[in-house]
All heavy atoms as a GROMACS GRO file, in nm:
protein
  610
    1MET      N    1   0.231   2.257   3.037
    1MET     CA    2   0.247   2.392   2.985
    1MET      C    3   0.354   2.463   3.066
    1MET      O    4   0.349   2.467   3.189
    1MET     CB    5   0.114   2.464   2.996
    1MET     CG    6   0.111   2.598   2.934
    1MET     SD    7  -0.016   2.599   2.810
    1MET     CE    8   0.022   2.745   2.725
    2PRO      N    9   0.453   2.522   2.999
    2PRO     CA   10   0.560   2.590   3.073
    2PRO      C   11   0.509   2.718   3.139
    2PRO      O   12   0.415   2.781   3.093
    2PRO     CB   13   0.664   2.622   2.966
    2PRO     CG   14   0.592   2.612   2.837
    2PRO     CD   15   0.475   2.520   2.856
    3LYS      N   16   0.574   2.752   3.247
    3LYS     CA   17   0.541   2.877   3.315
    3LYS      C   18   0.588   2.994   3.230
    3LYS      O   19   0.678   2.981   3.147
    3LYS     CB   20   0.609   2.880   3.451
    3LYS     CG   21   0.560   2.773   3.546
    3LYS     CD   22   0.634   2.778   3.677
    3LYS     CE   23   0.590   2.663   3.766
    3LYS     NZ   24   0.665   2.659   3.889
    4GLU      N   25   0.531   3.112   3.254
    4GLU     CA   26   0.563   3.227   3.172
    4GLU      C   27   0.708   3.266   3.180
    4GLU      O   28   0.766   3.314   3.082
    4GLU     CB   29   0.475   3.347   3.214
    4GLU     CG   30   0.332   3.334   3.168
    4GLU     CD   31   0.251   3.457   3.203
    4GLU    OE1   32   0.306   3.568   3.200
    4GLU    OE2   33   0.132   3.440   3.232
    5ASN      N   34   0.772   3.246   3.292
    5ASN     CA   35   0.912   3.288   3.308
    5ASN      C   36   1.010   3.183   3.258
    5ASN      O   37   1.128   3.208   3.256
    5ASN     CB   38   0.943   3.327   3.454
    5ASN     CG   39   0.924   3.210   3.548
    5ASN    OD1   40   0.868   3.108   3.513
    5ASN    ND2   41   0.968   3.228   3.672
    6GLU      N   42   0.963   3.067   3.217
    6GLU     CA   43   1.052   2.963   3.164
    6GLU      C   44   1.066   2.983   3.014
    6GLU      O   45   0.970   3.008   2.943
    6GLU     CB   46   0.994   2.823   3.190
    6GLU     CG   47   0.996   2.781   3.334
    6GLU     CD   48   0.939   2.640   3.353
    6GLU    OE1   49   0.925   2.567   3.251
    6GLU    OE2   50   0.908   2.603   3.467
    7LYS      N   51   1.190   2.977   2.968
    7LYS     CA   52   1.214   2.990   2.825
    7LYS      C   53   1.195   2.855   2.758
    7LYS      O   54   1.238   2.753   2.811
    7LYS     CB   55   1.356   3.039   2.800
    7LYS     CG   56   1.380   3.182   2.842
    7LYS     CD   57   1.520   3.224   2.804
    7LYS     CE   58   1.547   3.366   2.846
    7LYS     NZ   59   1.682   3.410   2.815
    8LEU      N   60   1.133   2.857   2.642
    8LEU     CA   61   1.121   2.735   2.564
    8LEU      C   62   1.255   2.713   2.494
    8LEU      O   63   1.307   2.802   2.428
    8LEU     CB   64   1.010   2.746   2.462
    8LEU     CG   65   0.869   2.753   2.516
    8LEU    CD1   66   0.770   2.770   2.403
    8LEU    CD2   67   0.837   2.627   2.594
    9GLN      N   68   1.310   2.595   2.511
    9GLN     CA   69   1.438   2.563   2.448
    9GLN      C   70   1.420   2.437   2.366
    9GLN      O   71   1.364   2.339   2.414
    9GLN     CB   72   1.545   2.544   2.553
    9GLN     CG   73   1.582   2.669   2.628
    9GLN     CD   74   1.696   2.646   2.724
    9GLN    OE1   75   1.742   2.535   2.743
    9GLN    NE2   76   1.744   2.752   2.787
   10SER      N   77   1.466   2.442   2.244
   10SER     CA   78   1.468   2.325   2.158
   10SER      C   79   1.610   2.270   2.153
   10SER      O   80   1.706   2.347   2.150
   10SER     CB   81   1.421   2.362   2.018
   10SER     OG   82   1.288   2.406   2.020
   11LYS      N   83   1.619   2.140   2.152
   11LYS     CA   84   1.750   2.075   2.141
   11LYS      C   85   1.750   1.992   2.014
   11LYS      O   86   1.648   1.936   1.974
   11LYS     CB   87   1.777   1.986   2.263
   11LYS     CG   88   1.794   2.067   2.390
   11LYS     CD   89   1.833   1.979   2.506
   11LYS     CE   90   1.851   2.063   2.633
   11LYS     NZ   91   1.895   1.979   2.746
   12TYR      N   92   1.867   1.986   1.951
   12TYR     CA   93   1.881   1.919   1.824
   12TYR      C   94   1.997   1.821   1.829
   12TYR      O   95   2.095   1.843   1.899
   12TYR     CB   96   1.905   2.020   1.712
   12TYR     CG   97   1.790   2.115   1.692
   12TYR    CD1   98   1.778   2.230   1.769
   12TYR    CD2   99   1.692   2.090   1.598
   12TYR    CE1  100   1.672   2.318   1.752
   12TYR    CE2  101   1.586   2.175   1.580
   12TYR     CZ  102   1.576   2.290   1.658
   12TYR     OH  103   1.472   2.376   1.640
   13ASP      N  104   1.985   1.713   1.751
   13ASP     CA  105   2.092   1.615   1.735
   13ASP      C  106   2.145   1.624   1.592
   13ASP      O  107   2.066   1.631   1.496
   13ASP     CB  108   2.041   1.473   1.758
   13ASP     CG  109   1.999   1.448   1.902
   13ASP    OD1  110   2.072   1.492   1.992
   13ASP    OD2  111   1.895   1.383   1.922
   14LEU      N  112   2.277   1.626   1.578
   14LEU     CA  113   2.339   1.620   1.446
   14LEU      C  114   2.317   1.482   1.390
   14LEU      O  115   2.350   1.382   1.454
   14LEU     CB  116   2.488   1.651   1.455
   14LEU     CG  117   2.566   1.648   1.325
   14LEU    CD1  118   2.522   1.759   1.231
   14LEU    CD2  119   2.714   1.657   1.351
   15ILE      N  120   2.262   1.470   1.269
   15ILE     CA  121   2.240   1.338   1.210
   15ILE      C  122   2.318   1.320   1.079
   15ILE      O  123   2.333   1.208   1.033
   15ILE     CB  124   2.089   1.309   1.186
   15ILE    CG1  125   2.026   1.413   1.096
   15ILE    CG2  126   2.016   1.299   1.319
   15ILE    CD1  127   1.885   1.376   1.052
   16ALA      N  128   2.368   1.430   1.021
   16ALA     CA  129   2.447   1.417   0.899
   16ALA      C  130   2.539   1.538   0.886
   16ALA      O  131   2.503   1.650   0.923
   16ALA     CB  132   2.358   1.407   0.778
   17ASN      N  133   2.660   1.514   0.834
   17ASN     CA  134   2.759   1.617   0.812
   17ASN      C  135   2.813   1.596   0.670
   17ASN      O  136   2.874   1.493   0.642
   17ASN     CB  137   2.869   1.607   0.915
   17ASN     CG  138   2.963   1.725   0.913
   17ASN    OD1  139   2.922   1.836   0.887
   17ASN    ND2  140   3.091   1.699   0.938
   18ILE      N  141   2.791   1.691   0.582
   18ILE     CA  142   2.838   1.681   0.443
   18ILE      C  143   2.966   1.760   0.430
   18ILE      O  144   2.976   1.875   0.476
   18ILE     CB  145   2.730   1.736   0.347
   18ILE    CG1  146   2.599   1.658   0.367
   18ILE    CG2  147   2.779   1.730   0.203
   18ILE    CD1  148   2.478   1.720   0.301
   19VAL      N  149   3.065   1.698   0.367
   19VAL     CA  150   3.200   1.755   0.355
   19VAL      C  151   3.237   1.762   0.206
   19VAL      O  152   3.209   1.668   0.131
   19VAL     CB  153   3.303   1.664   0.428
   19VAL    CG1  154   3.443   1.716   0.410
   19VAL    CG2  155   3.267   1.653   0.576
   20HIS      N  156   3.297   1.873   0.166
   20HIS     CA  157   3.350   1.886   0.030
   20HIS      C  158   3.502   1.891   0.038
   20HIS      O  159   3.558   1.972   0.111
   20HIS     CB  160   3.297   2.011  -0.038
   20HIS     CG  161   3.349   2.028  -0.178
   20HIS    ND1  162   3.457   2.109  -0.206
   20HIS    CD2  163   3.310   1.971  -0.295
   20HIS    CE1  164   3.480   2.103  -0.336
   20HIS    NE2  165   3.392   2.020  -0.392
   21ASP      N  166   3.566   1.804  -0.037
   21ASP     CA  167   3.713   1.802  -0.045
   21ASP      C  168   3.754   1.849  -0.184
   21ASP      O  169   3.703   1.797  -0.284
   21ASP     CB  170   3.768   1.661  -0.021
   21ASP     CG  171   3.740   1.610   0.119
   21ASP    OD1  172   3.751   1.689   0.213
   21ASP    OD2  173   3.706   1.492   0.134
   22GLY      N  174   3.843   1.946  -0.191
   22GLY     CA  175   3.893   1.994  -0.320
   22GLY      C  176   3.857   2.138  -0.345
   22GLY      O  177   3.799   2.207  -0.261
   23LYS      N  178   3.889   2.183  -0.465
   23LYS     CA  179   3.866   2.321  -0.505
   23LYS      C  180   3.720   2.342  -0.542
   23LYS      O  181   3.650   2.247  -0.581
   23LYS     CB  182   3.952   2.357  -0.625
   23LYS     CG  183   4.102   2.350  -0.599
   23LYS     CD  184   4.178   2.382  -0.727
   23LYS     CE  185   4.327   2.365  -0.704
   23LYS     NZ  186   4.404   2.391  -0.825
   24PRO      N  187   3.670   2.467  -0.534
   24PRO     CA  188   3.534   2.494  -0.580
   24PRO      C  189   3.516   2.453  -0.729
   24PRO      O  190   3.605   2.477  -0.809
   24PRO     CB  191   3.519   2.645  -0.564
   24PRO     CG  192   3.620   2.683  -0.458
   24PRO     CD  193   3.734   2.585  -0.480
   25GLY      N  194   3.406   2.392  -0.757
   25GLY     CA  195   3.378   2.350  -0.895
   25GLY      C  196   3.438   2.214  -0.931
   25GLY      O  197   3.416   2.162  -1.039
   26GLU      N  198   3.517   2.157  -0.841
   26GLU     CA  199   3.570   2.024  -0.860
   26GLU      C  200   3.587   1.958  -0.726
   26GLU      O  201   3.543   2.010  -0.625
   26GLU     CB  202   3.704   2.028  -0.938
   26GLU     CG  203   3.810   2.114  -0.874
   26GLU     CD  204   3.935   2.124  -0.958
   26GLU    OE1  205   3.926   2.178  -1.072
   26GLU    OE2  206   4.040   2.076  -0.913
   27GLY      N  207   3.647   1.844  -0.720
   27GLY     CA  208   3.665   1.775  -0.594
   27GLY      C  209   3.556   1.670  -0.572
   27GLY      O  210   3.494   1.625  -0.668
   28LEU      N  211   3.533   1.636  -0.448
   28LEU     CA  212   3.437   1.531  -0.419
   28LEU      C  213   3.365   1.562  -0.290
   28LEU      O  214   3.408   1.642  -0.209
   28LEU     CB  215   3.505   1.394  -0.411
   28LEU     CG  216   3.622   1.382  -0.312
   28LEU    CD1  217   3.574   1.327  -0.180
   28LEU    CD2  218   3.728   1.290  -0.370
   29TYR      N  219   3.252   1.497  -0.273
   29TYR     CA  220   3.173   1.509  -0.152
   29TYR      C  221   3.175   1.381  -0.074
   29TYR      O  222   3.173   1.271  -0.132
   29TYR     CB  223   3.027   1.546  -0.185
   29TYR     CG  224   3.008   1.684  -0.240
   29TYR    CD1  225   3.012   1.709  -0.375
   29TYR    CD2  226   2.988   1.792  -0.153
   29TYR    CE1  227   2.996   1.838  -0.426
   29TYR    CE2  228   2.972   1.919  -0.201
   29TYR     CZ  229   2.977   1.942  -0.338
   29TYR     OH  230   2.961   2.069  -0.385
   30ARG      N  231   3.177   1.394   0.057
   30ARG     CA  232   3.163   1.280   0.150
   30ARG      C  233   3.052   1.319   0.247
   30ARG      O  234   3.030   1.436   0.274
   30ARG     CB  235   3.290   1.255   0.229
   30ARG     CG  236   3.406   1.210   0.149
   30ARG     CD  237   3.530   1.188   0.234
   30ARG     NE  238   3.580   1.316   0.285
   30ARG     CZ  239   3.616   1.338   0.413
   30ARG    NH1  240   3.609   1.242   0.502
   30ARG    NH2  241   3.660   1.456   0.449
   31VAL      N  242   2.985   1.221   0.300
   31VAL     CA  243   2.883   1.250   0.401
   31VAL      C  244   2.902   1.153   0.518
   31VAL      O  245   2.930   1.037   0.499
   31VAL     CB  246   2.741   1.242   0.343
   31VAL    CG1  247   2.705   1.103   0.295
   31VAL    CG2  248   2.638   1.290   0.444
   32PHE      N  249   2.889   1.210   0.637
   32PHE     CA  250   2.887   1.131   0.760
   32PHE      C  251   2.740   1.125   0.804
   32PHE      O  252   2.678   1.229   0.818
   32PHE     CB  253   2.971   1.195   0.869
   32PHE     CG  254   3.118   1.201   0.839
   32PHE    CD1  255   3.174   1.314   0.778
   32PHE    CD2  256   3.201   1.094   0.870
   32PHE    CE1  257   3.310   1.318   0.751
   32PHE    CE2  258   3.336   1.100   0.842
   32PHE     CZ  259   3.391   1.212   0.783
   33VAL      N  260   2.689   1.005   0.824
   33VAL     CA  261   2.550   0.987   0.862
   33VAL      C  262   2.542   0.900   0.986
   33VAL      O  263   2.612   0.798   0.996
   33VAL     CB  264   2.470   0.921   0.746
   33VAL    CG1  265   2.327   0.896   0.786
   33VAL    CG2  266   2.477   1.004   0.622
   34GLN      N  267   2.454   0.941   1.078
   34GLN     CA  268   2.436   0.861   1.199
   34GLN      C  269   2.318   0.765   1.182
   34GLN      O  270   2.211   0.804   1.137
   34GLN     CB  271   2.410   0.950   1.320
   34GLN     CG  272   2.401   0.869   1.448
   34GLN     CD  273   2.363   0.953   1.568
   34GLN    OE1  274   2.277   1.040   1.560
   34GLN    NE2  275   2.428   0.927   1.679
   35ARG      N  276   2.342   0.640   1.217
   35ARG     CA  277   2.235   0.542   1.223
   35ARG      C  278   2.187   0.541   1.368
   35ARG      O  279   2.250   0.482   1.455
   35ARG     CB  280   2.282   0.404   1.180
   35ARG     CG  281   2.171   0.304   1.176
   35ARG     CD  282   2.214   0.175   1.116
   35ARG     NE  283   2.099   0.086   1.105
   35ARG     CZ  284   2.106  -0.033   1.056
   35ARG    NH1  285   2.220  -0.078   1.009
   35ARG    NH2  286   1.998  -0.108   1.050
   36LYS      N  287   2.079   0.614   1.393
   36LYS     CA  288   2.035   0.641   1.530
   36LYS      C  289   1.998   0.515   1.606
   36LYS      O  290   2.019   0.508   1.727
   36LYS     CB  291   1.919   0.740   1.529
   36LYS     CG  292   1.961   0.877   1.480
   36LYS     CD  293   1.854   0.978   1.501
   36LYS     CE  294   1.860   1.016   1.645
   36LYS     NZ  295   1.792   1.137   1.682
   37SER      N  296   1.944   0.414   1.539
   37SER     CA  297   1.902   0.293   1.608
   37SER      C  298   2.020   0.224   1.677
   37SER      O  299   2.004   0.158   1.778
   37SER     CB  300   1.831   0.197   1.514
   37SER     OG  301   1.919   0.157   1.410
   38GLU      N  302   2.139   0.240   1.619
   38GLU     CA  303   2.260   0.177   1.676
   38GLU      C  304   2.356   0.280   1.733
   38GLU      O  305   2.460   0.244   1.788
   38GLU     CB  306   2.332   0.095   1.568
   38GLU     CG  307   2.249  -0.018   1.514
   38GLU     CD  308   2.318  -0.090   1.400
   38GLU    OE1  309   2.420  -0.038   1.348
   38GLU    OE2  310   2.270  -0.196   1.362
   39GLU      N  311   2.324   0.409   1.715
   39GLU     CA  312   2.413   0.518   1.758
   39GLU      C  313   2.552   0.505   1.699
   39GLU      O  314   2.652   0.532   1.762
   39GLU     CB  315   2.418   0.529   1.910
   39GLU     CG  316   2.284   0.566   1.971
   39GLU     CD  317   2.288   0.592   2.120
   39GLU    OE1  318   2.400   0.597   2.176
   39GLU    OE2  319   2.182   0.606   2.179
   40LEU      N  320   2.559   0.461   1.572
   40LEU     CA  321   2.685   0.448   1.499
   40LEU      C  322   2.689   0.553   1.388
   40LEU      O  323   2.588   0.594   1.336
   40LEU     CB  324   2.697   0.309   1.438
   40LEU     CG  325   2.705   0.192   1.534
   40LEU    CD1  326   2.705   0.061   1.458
   40LEU    CD2  327   2.829   0.201   1.621
   41TRP      N  328   2.812   0.592   1.353
   41TRP     CA  329   2.832   0.686   1.244
   41TRP      C  330   2.897   0.613   1.127
   41TRP      O  331   2.983   0.526   1.146
   41TRP     CB  332   2.925   0.799   1.287
   41TRP     CG  333   2.852   0.902   1.369
   41TRP    CD1  334   2.840   0.905   1.504
   41TRP    CD2  335   2.782   1.016   1.320
   41TRP    NE1  336   2.765   1.015   1.542
   41TRP    CE2  337   2.729   1.084   1.431
   41TRP    CE3  338   2.758   1.069   1.193
   41TRP    CZ2  339   2.654   1.201   1.418
   41TRP    CZ3  340   2.684   1.185   1.180
   41TRP    CH2  341   2.635   1.249   1.291
   42TYR      N  342   2.855   0.652   1.005
   42TYR     CA  343   2.909   0.594   0.883
   42TYR      C  344   2.958   0.708   0.792
   42TYR      O  345   2.896   0.813   0.787
   42TYR     CB  346   2.803   0.512   0.810
   42TYR     CG  347   2.766   0.387   0.885
   42TYR    CD1  348   2.662   0.389   0.977
   42TYR    CD2  349   2.835   0.268   0.867
   42TYR    CE1  350   2.627   0.274   1.047
   42TYR    CE2  351   2.801   0.155   0.936
   42TYR     CZ  352   2.698   0.158   1.028
   42TYR     OH  353   2.665   0.045   1.098
   43GLU      N  354   3.067   0.682   0.722
   43GLU     CA  355   3.118   0.773   0.621
   43GLU      C  356   3.085   0.715   0.484
   43GLU      O  357   3.112   0.598   0.458
   43GLU     CB  358   3.270   0.792   0.635
   43GLU     CG  359   3.326   0.886   0.532
   43GLU     CD  360   3.476   0.903   0.545
   43GLU    OE1  361   3.537   0.841   0.635
   43GLU    OE2  362   3.532   0.978   0.463
   44MET      N  363   3.025   0.797   0.398
   44MET     CA  364   2.988   0.750   0.264
   44MET      C  365   3.047   0.841   0.158
   44MET      O  366   3.046   0.962   0.172
   44MET     CB  367   2.836   0.750   0.250
   44MET     CG  368   2.768   0.650   0.338
   44MET     SD  369   2.594   0.641   0.306
   44MET     CE  370   2.532   0.725   0.450
   45GLN      N  371   3.100   0.777   0.055
   45GLN     CA  372   3.149   0.847  -0.062
   45GLN      C  373   3.119   0.758  -0.181
   45GLN      O  374   3.170   0.647  -0.192
   45GLN     CB  375   3.299   0.874  -0.052
   45GLN     CG  376   3.352   0.946  -0.175
   45GLN     CD  377   3.503   0.963  -0.168
   45GLN    OE1  378   3.562   0.956  -0.061
   45GLN    NE2  379   3.566   0.982  -0.281
   46ASP      N  380   3.032   0.805  -0.268
   46ASP     CA  381   2.982   0.725  -0.380
   46ASP      C  382   2.925   0.595  -0.326
   46ASP      O  383   2.838   0.597  -0.243
   46ASP     CB  384   3.090   0.704  -0.485
   46ASP     CG  385   3.135   0.835  -0.551
   46ASP    OD1  386   3.049   0.925  -0.563
   46ASP    OD2  387   3.251   0.848  -0.589
   47LEU      N  388   2.979   0.480  -0.371
   47LEU     CA  389   2.927   0.351  -0.325
   47LEU      C  390   3.001   0.295  -0.205
   47LEU      O  391   2.969   0.190  -0.154
   47LEU     CB  392   2.931   0.250  -0.440
   47LEU     CG  393   2.843   0.285  -0.559
   47LEU    CD1  394   2.864   0.184  -0.672
   47LEU    CD2  395   2.698   0.296  -0.521
   48HIS      N  396   3.104   0.369  -0.159
   48HIS     CA  397   3.184   0.322  -0.045
   48HIS      C  398   3.121   0.368   0.085
   48HIS      O  399   3.097   0.486   0.106
   48HIS     CB  400   3.326   0.377  -0.056
   48HIS     CG  401   3.414   0.339   0.058
   48HIS    ND1  402   3.464   0.213   0.075
   48HIS    CD2  403   3.456   0.411   0.164
   48HIS    CE1  404   3.535   0.210   0.187
   48HIS    NE2  405   3.532   0.329   0.243
   49VAL      N  406   3.095   0.270   0.173
   49VAL     CA  407   3.036   0.300   0.305
   49VAL      C  408   3.123   0.232   0.411
   49VAL      O  409   3.153   0.114   0.398
   49VAL     CB  410   2.891   0.247   0.317
   49VAL    CG1  411   2.835   0.274   0.455
   49VAL    CG2  412   2.802   0.308   0.210
   50ALA      N  413   3.163   0.308   0.513
   50ALA     CA  414   3.246   0.252   0.619
   50ALA      C  415   3.206   0.313   0.753
   50ALA      O  416   3.175   0.431   0.762
   50ALA     CB  417   3.394   0.280   0.593
   51GLU      N  418   3.206   0.228   0.856
   51GLU     CA  419   3.180   0.278   0.991
   51GLU      C  420   3.293   0.371   1.033
   51GLU      O  421   3.410   0.348   0.997
   51GLU     CB  422   3.169   0.160   1.088
   51GLU     CG  423   3.122   0.202   1.225
   51GLU     CD  424   3.104   0.082   1.319
   51GLU    OE1  425   3.074  -0.028   1.271
   51GLU    OE2  426   3.121   0.100   1.440
   52THR      N  427   3.261   0.476   1.104
   52THR     CA  428   3.362   0.571   1.147
   52THR      C  429   3.337   0.612   1.291
   52THR      O  430   3.229   0.588   1.346
   52THR     CB  431   3.366   0.696   1.054
   52THR    OG1  432   3.481   0.773   1.084
   52THR    CG2  433   3.241   0.780   1.068
   53LEU      N  434   3.435   0.675   1.352
   53LEU     CA  435   3.422   0.720   1.490
   53LEU      C  436   3.355   0.858   1.495
   53LEU      O  437   3.374   0.941   1.406
   53LEU     CB  438   3.561   0.733   1.553
   53LEU     CG  439   3.640   0.603   1.567
   53LEU    CD1  440   3.781   0.632   1.611
   53LEU    CD2  441   3.571   0.508   1.663
   54PRO      N  442   3.276   0.885   1.600
   54PRO     CA  443   3.212   1.016   1.614
   54PRO      C  444   3.316   1.130   1.615
   54PRO      O  445   3.286   1.239   1.567
   54PRO     CB  446   3.140   1.007   1.749
   54PRO     CG  447   3.125   0.862   1.777
   54PRO     CD  448   3.239   0.795   1.709
   55GLN      N  449   3.436   1.105   1.662
   55GLN     CA  450   3.540   1.206   1.666
   55GLN      C  451   3.578   1.250   1.525
   55GLN      O  452   3.613   1.367   1.503
   55GLN     CB  453   3.664   1.155   1.738
   55GLN     CG  454   3.645   1.126   1.884
   55GLN     CD  455   3.597   0.983   1.910
   55GLN    OE1  456   3.536   0.919   1.827
   55GLN    NE2  457   3.625   0.935   2.031
   56MET      N  458   3.570   1.160   1.427
   56MET     CA  459   3.603   1.194   1.289
   56MET      C  460   3.498   1.288   1.232
   56MET      O  461   3.530   1.376   1.152
   56MET     CB  462   3.612   1.068   1.202
   56MET     CG  463   3.726   0.975   1.243
   56MET     SD  464   3.887   1.056   1.245
   56MET     CE  465   3.908   1.090   1.072
   57VAL      N  466   3.374   1.275   1.275
   57VAL     CA  467   3.268   1.364   1.232
   57VAL      C  468   3.295   1.504   1.287
   57VAL      O  469   3.286   1.604   1.218
   57VAL     CB  470   3.130   1.312   1.277
   57VAL    CG1  471   3.020   1.408   1.235
   57VAL    CG2  472   3.105   1.173   1.224
   58ALA      N  473   3.334   1.510   1.414
   58ALA     CA  474   3.360   1.637   1.480
   58ALA      C  475   3.481   1.707   1.420
   58ALA      O  476   3.486   1.832   1.415
   58ALA     CB  477   3.382   1.615   1.630
   59LEU      N  478   3.578   1.633   1.370
   59LEU     CA  479   3.700   1.691   1.314
   59LEU      C  480   3.683   1.734   1.168
   59LEU      O  481   3.765   1.810   1.116
   59LEU     CB  482   3.817   1.593   1.324
   59LEU     CG  483   3.867   1.564   1.465
   59LEU    CD1  484   3.970   1.453   1.463
   59LEU    CD2  485   3.924   1.690   1.528
   60SER      N  486   3.582   1.685   1.101
   60SER     CA  487   3.565   1.716   0.959
   60SER      C  488   3.511   1.857   0.941
   60SER      O  489   3.434   1.907   1.023
   60SER     CB  490   3.472   1.614   0.893
   60SER     OG  491   3.344   1.620   0.952
   61GLU      N  492   3.553   1.921   0.834
   61GLU     CA  493   3.508   2.058   0.804
   61GLU      C  494   3.376   2.049   0.730
   61GLU      O  495   3.368   1.994   0.620
   61GLU     CB  496   3.612   2.131   0.722
   61GLU     CG  497   3.580   2.277   0.704
   61GLU     CD  498   3.693   2.353   0.634
   61GLU    OE1  499   3.809   2.317   0.656
   61GLU    OE2  500   3.660   2.446   0.562
   62ALA      N  501   3.272   2.103   0.788
   62ALA     CA  502   3.137   2.086   0.733
   62ALA      C  503   3.111   2.180   0.616
   62ALA      O  504   3.143   2.298   0.620
   62ALA     CB  505   3.033   2.113   0.842
   63TYR      N  506   3.051   2.125   0.511
   63TYR     CA  507   2.997   2.204   0.400
   63TYR      C  508   2.849   2.233   0.432
   63TYR      O  509   2.801   2.342   0.410
   63TYR     CB  510   3.009   2.123   0.272
   63TYR     CG  511   2.945   2.188   0.151
   63TYR    CD1  512   3.007   2.291   0.084
   63TYR    CD2  513   2.823   2.142   0.101
   63TYR    CE1  514   2.951   2.351  -0.027
   63TYR    CE2  515   2.765   2.201  -0.010
   63TYR     CZ  516   2.829   2.304  -0.074
   63TYR     OH  517   2.771   2.362  -0.183
   64MET      N  518   2.783   2.132   0.489
   64MET     CA  519   2.643   2.147   0.531
   64MET      C  520   2.617   2.046   0.642
   64MET      O  521   2.671   1.935   0.640
   64MET     CB  522   2.548   2.117   0.413
   64MET     CG  523   2.401   2.132   0.446
   64MET     SD  524   2.290   2.083   0.312
   64MET     CE  525   2.352   2.178   0.175
   65GLN      N  526   2.535   2.083   0.739
   65GLN     CA  527   2.501   1.993   0.849
   65GLN      C  528   2.349   1.979   0.854
   65GLN      O  529   2.276   2.075   0.827
   65GLN     CB  530   2.553   2.043   0.982
   65GLN     CG  531   2.704   2.042   0.988
   65GLN     CD  532   2.757   2.086   1.123
   65GLN    OE1  533   2.705   2.179   1.184
   65GLN    NE2  534   2.861   2.019   1.170
   66ILE      N  535   2.305   1.859   0.893
   66ILE     CA  536   2.161   1.832   0.904
   66ILE      C  537   2.133   1.789   1.046
   66ILE      O  538   2.201   1.700   1.100
   66ILE     CB  539   2.117   1.724   0.804
   66ILE    CG1  540   2.147   1.770   0.662
   66ILE    CG2  541   1.968   1.692   0.821
   66ILE    CD1  542   2.130   1.666   0.555
   67TYR      N  543   2.035   1.855   1.107
   67TYR     CA  544   1.998   1.828   1.247
   67TYR      C  545   1.854   1.779   1.254
   67TYR      O  546   1.773   1.810   1.170
   67TYR     CB  547   2.010   1.956   1.331
   67TYR     CG  548   2.151   2.001   1.353
   67TYR    CD1  549   2.217   2.080   1.259
   67TYR    CD2  550   2.219   1.965   1.469
   67TYR    CE1  551   2.347   2.122   1.280
   67TYR    CE2  552   2.349   2.008   1.490
   67TYR     CZ  553   2.412   2.084   1.396
   67TYR     OH  554   2.542   2.128   1.416
   68GLU      N  555   1.825   1.705   1.361
   68GLU     CA  556   1.692   1.656   1.390
   68GLU      C  557   1.653   1.709   1.530
   68GLU      O  558   1.732   1.695   1.623
   68GLU     CB  559   1.687   1.506   1.387
   68GLU     CG  560   1.553   1.447   1.419
   68GLU     CD  561   1.557   1.296   1.413
   68GLU    OE1  562   1.624   1.232   1.495
   68GLU    OE2  563   1.492   1.241   1.321
   69GLN      N  564   1.535   1.767   1.541
   69GLN     CA  565   1.490   1.819   1.670
   69GLN      C  566   1.458   1.704   1.764
   69GLN      O  567   1.393   1.608   1.726
   69GLN     CB  568   1.367   1.907   1.652
   69GLN     CG  569   1.328   1.978   1.779
   69GLN     CD  570   1.212   2.078   1.757
   69GLN    OE1  571   1.151   2.079   1.652
   69GLN    NE2  572   1.186   2.157   1.857
   70GLN      N  573   1.507   1.715   1.888
   70GLN     CA  574   1.478   1.613   1.989
   70GLN      C  575   1.333   1.624   2.031
   70GLN      O  576   1.276   1.733   2.031
   70GLN     CB  577   1.569   1.632   2.111
   70GLN     CG  578   1.715   1.606   2.085
   70GLN     CD  579   1.799   1.629   2.210
   70GLN    OE1  580   1.750   1.673   2.314
   70GLN    NE2  581   1.928   1.601   2.198
   71GLN      N  582   1.277   1.510   2.065
   71GLN     CA  583   1.139   1.509   2.112
   71GLN      C  584   1.135   1.563   2.254
   71GLN      O  585   1.218   1.531   2.337
   71GLN     CB  586   1.084   1.365   2.110
   71GLN     CG  587   1.079   1.305   1.973
   71GLN     CD  588   0.983   1.376   1.880
   71GLN    OE1  589   0.874   1.415   1.922
   71GLN    NE2  590   1.023   1.395   1.755
   72ARG      N  591   1.036   1.646   2.282
   72ARG     CA  592   1.020   1.700   2.419
   72ARG      C  593   0.960   1.593   2.508
   72ARG      O  594   0.874   1.517   2.468
   72ARG     CB  595   0.930   1.821   2.417
   72ARG     CG  596   0.991   1.937   2.345
   72ARG     CD  597   0.902   2.055   2.348
   72ARG     NE  598   0.959   2.157   2.261
   72ARG     CZ  599   0.957   2.284   2.291
   72ARG    NH1  600   0.902   2.328   2.400
   72ARG    NH2  601   1.011   2.370   2.210
   73GLN      N  602   1.008   1.592   2.630
   73GLN     CA  603   0.957   1.492   2.726
   73GLN      C  604   0.872   1.556   2.831
   73GLN      O  605   0.881   1.667   2.865
   73GLN     CB  606   1.073   1.420   2.789
   73GLN     CG  607   1.152   1.343   2.688
   73GLN     CD  608   1.272   1.274   2.749
   73GLN    OE1  609   1.298   1.283   2.868
   73GLN    NE2  610   1.347   1.204   2.668
   0.00000   0.00000   0.00000
């Protein structure tokens, strides 16, 4: 149990980054998804799946991001 003066802090890991390319109402969506068991990132668009670098995820402009809360130790 934390002490009263300690702040409870939650930490989260990014597990998916959804990107929209193109104009509103048209264009396409891509998603970057992390396979946590291997700590690898994949880029998916329709049926195309390719391994990608974490830096590419960081450089992409996010439409929506999905996070997972880290387990407290």
